[in-house]
N, C-alpha and C positions, 0 to 999 in steps of 0.2 A: 624322417630319416629312415632309410632301409639298410640293414646290415645283413649280409648273407655269407655263409662259409665259402661259397664258390666265387665270390667277387675278390679274387686274390690279386694283389699287385706283385708281391714277392716276399720271400723269406727276408726278415730284417737282419742285416749284418750288425751285430752288437757294437761294432766299432764306430757306428754313427754317434755313439754316446761318449766319444773320446774327448780329451781336453789337451792342454798345452801349457808347458812351463818354459819360459824364455828367461835368459839372464837379463832381466829388465826390471828396474825398480826393486821392489821388495818381494818379487815372486819367489826367488831362491833364498836370498839372505834376509832373514826375518820372516820369511814365509814358510817354506818347507825345511829350511836349514838354519838353525839358530842354536849353536852349541852351548851358549850361556843361559839359555832359557830354562827355567825350573822344571819344565815338562819335557825336556829334550832327552832322547835315549843315548846310548853309548856312541852312536854314530853322529850325533848332533842334530838328528831329525826331531821336529816337534811332534810329539805323540798326539796332541790335541788336533793338529791338522791332519795327521794320518787317519784318525777316527772319522773326521768329517768327510775326507775323500773316500774312505771305505763305504760310508753311508750313501754316497753318490753312485757307487759301483762303476767307476770309470774303467773301461776295458783297455784303453790305449792312450798314451800321452806323448805328444810331440815335444822334441827337445833338440838342440838348445836354443833354437830360433827358427823363424822370425828374422827380422832385420839384422839382429846381432850376428847371425851365422855367416853373413856375407864378408866378414873380415875376421872370422874366428879361426885360431889355430888350435885344433883339438889337442895337440900335444901339450899345450900349456896346462890342461886340466887333468893330467894323469901323472902318476908317480908320487913321490913323497911331497906332502903339502908344504913343508918348509922350504922346498926348492922350486915351488911353482911361481912364475913371474906375475907381477901385477902389470896389467896392460891398459892402455887407453881403449875404451870400448866406443867405437866411432858412431854406431847407429843411434845410441841414446846419450852419448857424450858423458859417460861416467867412467869410473875406474873399476875394472874387473879384477878381483883378487884371485880368481881361479881356485878358491878353497873348496868349491864343489865342481866336479867334472863328470866325465862319462861313467866311470865305475861307481861313484857315489850315487849318481842318478839311477843307474840300473839297480843298485841295492835298495834305494828308496821306492822305486816302482814295484819291486817285488813285495814290499811291505804293504802297498796299497792294492796289490793283485792286478796290476796293469802291465800290459806290454809296452814297449818303447817304439815310437816312430822317430827315427833319427834323421837329421838333416845334414847334408854336406855343403861345404863352402864352394859355391861356383861363382863368387864375386871376385875375391882376390886370389883364389887358388883354383884347383881343377882336378884333372884325372888322377894324378899321382896321390894327392891328398886324400881323395875319396877311396881309392883302392887300398891305400895303406890303412886308413881308418877302419874300413870294412875288415881287412885282415886282422887288425888288432882286436876287433870286437867278436868276430865270428870264426876265425880259423882255429883249428884244434891245437896246433903246436908244431914246433920244429922249424919255424921261420922267424925272421927278425921281429916282426911286429907281434905275432902271436906269442912268442917267447917273452917279449917285453911286457905284455899283459900278465903273463905268469909271474914275471919278476915283480910286478906291482901287486901281487897277491891274489890273482884271479886265475886259478888253474883251469877252470872250465870256461869255454867260450860263452859269450852272452847270447848268441843266436838271435840277434835282432833282425827281424824279417822285413820290416817296412822302412824304406829310405826315401827321403825327399831330395830331389835333384835341385838344390838351391831354394831360394825364397824370393818371391815377388821380383823377379829379374826384369820385369817390364817397367818397374818404377824408377824414375830419375833420382829418387832419394836413396836408392840402394847403392851401397858401396860395390863397385864393379858392375853397375847397370849395363845391360846389353840390348842390342836390337834383337828382334825375334829370330832372325837367321843366325846371329852370333850365339844366342842362347841355345837354339835348337841343335846346332852342330856340336857345341860343347856338351850339352846334356846327352846327346846320342852317344858320343864317344866315351863319356864318363860312364854311362849306363852299361855299355858293352863291356868295358873293363871290369866293372863291379860284378856283373853277372858271370864273368869268367872266374872271378875269385869265389863267388858263392851263387850258383845258379838258382838257389831256392828263394832268393829275396824278391820282394816286390818293390817297384820303383814308382815314384810320383813325379810327373812332369809339371813344371810351373805353368799355371794358367794366369789369367789376368788378376791384378791386385784388387780390383773392384769393377763394378759395371760401368762406372763413369769414366774409366780410362779411355783416352781417345783411340787407342789401338784395339779396344775390345769390339768384336770377337776375332778380329783379324790376327791378333797375337796367338790365339788358340789354333787357328787354321795353319798358320805358318810354322809354329813350333812343333805341332803334332805331325806336320808333314815330315819332320825329321825324326821325332821320337816315338811315333805311333807303335812300331813293332817292339821297341825295347822297354817302353813304359807300360805300366799296368793301370795307372790312374792319371787323371789330370786334376790339378788343384783349383779350388774356388775360394775366394776370400771376400767377406762382406761384413760391414758394420753399419748399424743404423743409429739415429739419434732423433731427438725432438727439441732442437733449439728454438723452434718457432712456437713451442707450447701449443701445438695443434694435436690434441690427443686422438681425435677421430681419424685424422690422416695418419698419425704415427702407428696406430694399431693395425693399419692396412699394409704396412711396409713389408710384411711377409709375402704379399702378392708380388712384390718386386723380386724377392728371393725365388719364388716359383718361376718367374719369367727368366731370371738368370740361369737357373738350372736347365730349363727347357732350351734356352739358346745354346748353352754349352753342349748339351746332348745333341742338338741338331748339327753343331759344328763338328763334333766327334764323328757323327755318322756320315757327314759329308766326306771327311778324310778317309773313313772306312771304305766308302764307295769309290772314292778317287783311287785308292790303293788296291781296290778289289780284294780287300782283306776279309778274312773270316773272323777276325778278332773284334770283340766289342770293347770299347774303352769305357771304363767306369769312372766315377767321380769321387774325389776326396775333398769335401768342403772343410779344409783343415784350418780355417780361421773364420769364426763368426761370433757375433755378440752385439750388444748395445755398447756404444762408446761415444760419449760426447760430454759427459758431466765434468770431466777433469781437464778439459783443454786449457782453460784459463790458468789454473794452478800450475800446470806443467810448464807454462811459459815463465814462471817465477823461480824455477829451480836452478840453483847454481851448478854450472858444469863441473865435471871431473870430481864428483863426490862418490862415495861408495854406497850403493843400494839406497838412493834417495826415494821418497814416496812418489813414484811416477805412475800415471794412468790409473789412479785410485778412484775410479768412479764409485760413488755411493748410489746404489740402485734404489729406485722407488717402485711402487706397486704397478704402475703402468708398464714399466720395463719388464716386469715378470710376465705380464700378459703377452707382450710381443715375443719374449723368449719362448713362451709356450707355443705360440703360432709358428715360430721359426723351426722348432723341433718337429712340429707336425708336418711341416713342409718336407723334411727329410723322410718321414714315414710315407708320405704320399708319393715320393720318388724313390722308394726303397729298391726298385728294380735296377737303378743306376747309381744312386748315391750309396756307396758302400763304406765310406769312412767320413767322419766329421769331427772337428775339434773345437769345442768352446774355448775361445781365447779370452782370458786365460783361466787358471785354476785357483790361484791364491793371490790376493792383494791387487794384482794388476788386472783391471777390468774383469773381476772374478766373482764367483758365487761365495767364496770364503774370504773373510777378512781377518787380520790379526793385528794385535798390538805387539811391538817389540818388547819382549820381557813380560807380556801380559796375556790377555785372553784371545780366543778365536771365536768367531760367530758367523752365522748364516745370513747372507744378503737375501733380498727378496727373490732374486732369480734362482736361488738354490733350489726352491721347491718344485717348480715345473721341470727343471733339469733332473732332479732326483726322481720325480714321479714317472717321467717318460723312460728314463734309464732303467728303473727297477721294474716297471710294469709294461714296458714296450718291447719285450723279447718274444719273438714268435713270427707270425705271418702278418704282414700289413694287408688289410682289407680296404677295398674302395667303397666308402659309404656313398649312398645316393641321397642327396639332400635337397629339400625345397626350403629355402630360407629367404626371408625379406632382406632387401639390400639397401645400401646407401651410397652416395657419392661423396668424395672429399676433394681437397685441393689437387692431389696428384693422381687419384684413382677413381674409377667408376665401377659400378655394379659390385660393390664390396659386400659379401655375405655377412650379415650380423653374426651368424653361427659359423665358426671355423672349427674343423674337426679332423681327427684321424683315428683309426681303429686298428688294434692289434689282437690277433687271435693266437693264443698259445695252446696248440692242440694237445701237447704232452701233458700240460697241467690242467687242461680243460677249463681255461680261463678266457674271458673276453674283456678287454679293457678299452673303454671309449674315452678319448680325450677331446675336450670341448672348450672353446673360448666364446663367451658372449661379448661381442664388441660394442653392444649398445650401452651408451653411457648413462642412460636414465631409466630404461625399462627392463624388467625381468622378462624372460621369454619362456613360454611353455613349449616343450618339445616332446613329440611322440616318435618313438623309435621301434620299428618293426624288427624284432629279433626272433621270429618264429622258426628260423632254421637252427636255432640253438635250443634244442628240446631239453627240458629239465634243468635249465640254468636259472639261478637265483641271484639277486643283487647281494653282493658282499658289502659294499660301502659306496657312498657317493662323497668323494673328497672335494672340497671347495676352498679356493683361495680368493678372498674378496676383501675389500676395504672401501670405506666411504671416501677416503682421501686418496686420489690417484697419485699424489706426490709423497705418500707415507713411506718411510724408510725404516730399516732395522739398524740398530746401533749396538755397541758392546754392552750398553746398560738396559736396552729395551728392544724386544722383538715385537714390533707393531704388526708386521705382516707375516702371518703364519696360517697354515691350512687347518680346517676343521672337517669333521666327518658327519656333519648335520645336513648334508644336501638332501633335497626333496626329490625322491624317485620311488616309484612303485612299479612292479612287474606283474601283469596279469594276462593270461592267455596269449603269451608271446608278444605282447605290446608293452613297451617300457614308457611310462609317462613321467617326465621329469621337468622340474622348473630350474632354469638357469638364471641365477641372480644377475642383475645389471653388472656389466664390466667385471666378469669373473672367469677364473680358470677352474675347470671341472674335470674330475676323473671318475667315471662311473664304472665300477668293477663288478663283473658277473662271473659266476663259477657254477659248474655242473655238480649237482648233489644227487 
């Protein structure tokens, strides 16, 4: 591998390390909000969860959905709690108590040092709902909705700057599902109205729900034909799983993510050319993760209960390796991917799990997410790699070594992220870092386990990183050994 200061891709937008809290399962109730918990604060927020989220250094969190937002009336979640209605939540067929809503979520996000990415309902509602919601959140005062916020105890505006124009509107499962032209027209007119209320906001136009949608990428082309000048980003969503238990193929699925990103970029640039626009559309990969472990148990949940255990994937070691590769895909496309949200943050396909009334713990995927979020701030560099390759059921020419590199010029740090996809062999790697004069190795972090299906539980953390990685640096050449099937972070600093 060759790493050079001049091989710059782009400055990394820290918002690619964002996450997502939807009113789904135990993400909110029993996750971030549990007033009866012994470790809850005066607002009902679990302090143990807050500490774990702070450890991840999550910069932005999407809310309140997700599929849930397409039939959500935001007014239900503001004002005195004892007057808030219980509603049938149609996306996940539960009962929503509305005991946590917009203002509480803003309060919680401040405690975890994160900005809010808000979504508006373009399923059952539209322009009026969106502009009123924005006025409630962002207008200083002297109008009906801004004064209503003040009446609810929030004198100062929330100043939420990022807003999603609906969610997965291409999906037939979505309440208020629309054709591409129907969505594009509504999103355009909604976005225009919202930017009249607050011209400083950024808007995200709905892209395809995943790459297997029959309308992908025509959906992007048609919707962006409407929304290109009003929107600032287009969204991407993608989840992966390993139901076939083919680990070699599973660890290559980040290559599909790379292809997805490139296809959407191409589509955006086609619309840019078609419109003869000077504006470049950036990407918001605002749902991504592994999701397949919980499918069977979710079919057994009784409908119309409050905060049932939905989508509670228990992640194993191989999931952590793929999550690491997915994060590296964002870094390799840092010139266009400016936001991303791991879906989700607590309990629901999440790096953090909790027991109601009990403890919180870190799932296996917590660690690569934390490492890239903490050490991946700076400039993304393009490494030049010569790696042996393999083929799998779905992919060909898969490099055994997957990598991304971030250079923090201000801190004079170089962080190299690496996955060894080889399931049986260690790989010796030589890295040319001669352009980084007087740099020394700080540590070599490794996440490894002999059992690819090993998981973490409330009683035992089987999968956790160590700093005993094998690397030495001499005369500008870094020699390192990457253990079989491992996640690695090699950190260098100038002394």
